[in-house]
MIKE-228559 format. One record per residue (C-alpha): x, y, z; residue in three letters. Coordinates in steps of 0.05 Angstrom, whole numbers, always signed. Layout:
REM residues N
nuke c1:X, c2:Y, c3:Z, rest:ALA
...
***
This chain:
REM residues 82
nuke c1:-293, c2:+310, c3:-2, rest:UNK
nuke c1:-248, c2:+265, c3:-44, rest:UNK
nuke c1:-221, c2:+199, c3:-20, rest:UNK
nuke c1:-152, c2:+170, c3:-31, rest:UNK
nuke c1:-134, c2:+97, c3:-24, rest:UNK
nuke c1:-59, c2:+87, c3:-17, rest:UNK
nuke c1:-25, c2:+19, c3:-20, rest:UNK
nuke c1:+46, c2:+10, c3:+5, rest:UNK
nuke c1:+86, c2:-55, c3:-4, rest:UNK
nuke c1:+159, c2:-76, c3:+2, rest:UNK
nuke c1:+195, c2:-73, c3:-65, rest:UNK
nuke c1:+198, c2:-138, c3:-104, rest:UNK
nuke c1:+257, c2:-181, c3:-85, rest:UNK
nuke c1:+261, c2:-156, c3:-13, rest:UNK
nuke c1:+250, c2:-206, c3:+42, rest:UNK
nuke c1:+181, c2:-199, c3:+73, rest:UNK
nuke c1:+181, c2:-235, c3:+140, rest:UNK
nuke c1:+109, c2:-220, c3:+156, rest:UNK
nuke c1:+87, c2:-244, c3:+87, rest:UNK
nuke c1:+128, c2:-308, c3:+96, rest:UNK
nuke c1:+96, c2:-321, c3:+165, rest:UNK
nuke c1:+26, c2:-311, c3:+137, rest:UNK
nuke c1:+42, c2:-357, c3:+79, rest:UNK
nuke c1:+67, c2:-411, c3:+127, rest:UNK
nuke c1:+5, c2:-407, c3:+170, rest:UNK
nuke c1:-41, c2:-409, c3:+110, rest:UNK
nuke c1:-5, c2:-470, c3:+83, rest:UNK
nuke c1:-8, c2:-504, c3:+152, rest:UNK
nuke c1:-83, c2:-495, c3:+158, rest:UNK
nuke c1:-99, c2:-527, c3:+91, rest:UNK
nuke c1:-85, c2:-474, c3:+39, rest:UNK
nuke c1:-27, c2:-509, c3:+5, rest:UNK
nuke c1:-40, c2:-473, c3:-60, rest:UNK
nuke c1:-11, c2:-409, c3:-30, rest:UNK
nuke c1:+58, c2:-401, c3:-61, rest:UNK
nuke c1:+74, c2:-330, c3:-40, rest:UNK
nuke c1:+45, c2:-276, c3:+5, rest:UNK
nuke c1:+65, c2:-203, c3:+11, rest:UNK
nuke c1:+42, c2:-161, c3:+70, rest:UNK
nuke c1:+30, c2:-87, c3:+60, rest:UNK
nuke c1:-6, c2:-26, c3:+86, rest:UNK
nuke c1:-69, c2:+9, c3:+61, rest:UNK
nuke c1:-86, c2:+80, c3:+80, rest:UNK
nuke c1:-156, c2:+109, c3:+68, rest:UNK
nuke c1:-152, c2:+184, c3:+69, rest:UNK
nuke c1:-208, c2:+235, c3:+63, rest:UNK
nuke c1:-187, c2:+299, c3:+29, rest:UNK
nuke c1:-220, c2:+367, c3:+35, rest:UNK
nuke c1:-210, c2:+431, c3:-4, rest:UNK
nuke c1:-174, c2:+401, c3:-64, rest:UNK
nuke c1:-188, c2:+443, c3:-126, rest:UNK
nuke c1:-193, c2:+380, c3:-168, rest:UNK
nuke c1:-165, c2:+311, c3:-180, rest:UNK
nuke c1:-97, c2:+337, c3:-204, rest:UNK
nuke c1:-85, c2:+375, c3:-140, rest:UNK
nuke c1:-110, c2:+317, c3:-98, rest:UNK
nuke c1:-63, c2:+269, c3:-135, rest:UNK
nuke c1:-4, c2:+316, c3:-125, rest:UNK
nuke c1:-18, c2:+323, c3:-50, rest:UNK
nuke c1:-27, c2:+248, c3:-40, rest:UNK
nuke c1:+38, c2:+234, c3:-78, rest:UNK
nuke c1:+73, c2:+284, c3:-33, rest:UNK
nuke c1:+44, c2:+250, c3:+29, rest:UNK
nuke c1:+70, c2:+183, c3:+4, rest:UNK
nuke c1:+140, c2:+210, c3:-10, rest:UNK
nuke c1:+145, c2:+248, c3:+57, rest:UNK
nuke c1:+112, c2:+200, c3:+106, rest:UNK
nuke c1:+72, c2:+140, c3:+83, rest:UNK
nuke c1:+125, c2:+101, c3:+44, rest:UNK
nuke c1:+199, c2:+91, c3:+54, rest:UNK
nuke c1:+219, c2:+97, c3:-19, rest:UNK
nuke c1:+285, c2:+60, c3:-7, rest:UNK
nuke c1:+249, c2:-5, c3:+8, rest:UNK
nuke c1:+176, c2:+6, c3:-9, rest:UNK
nuke c1:+134, c2:+21, c3:-71, rest:UNK
nuke c1:+67, c2:+56, c3:-68, rest:UNK
nuke c1:+7, c2:+67, c3:-111, rest:UNK
nuke c1:-58, c2:+104, c3:-100, rest:UNK
nuke c1:-125, c2:+122, c3:-130, rest:UNK
nuke c1:-169, c2:+182, c3:-119, rest:UNK
nuke c1:-244, c2:+177, c3:-117, rest:UNK
nuke c1:-297, c2:+231, c3:-114, rest:UNK
***
């Protein structure tokens, strides 16, 4: 079984209301050094029956493009582990 870790975040420059809210709360509870915060999603996916890392990477990329990330407003990255 291979494991994929996918990270999805809003593209740079897009307003992130959840990140802004988190930043505000962090600052209000004493973490004034926080200058920016971006909120995102992480998916941990177990993969079976991949013939190797190349196939696993291709399948995870397809999952991201078809479902996990809205490519108009989000960027994604992922890593595959054995």
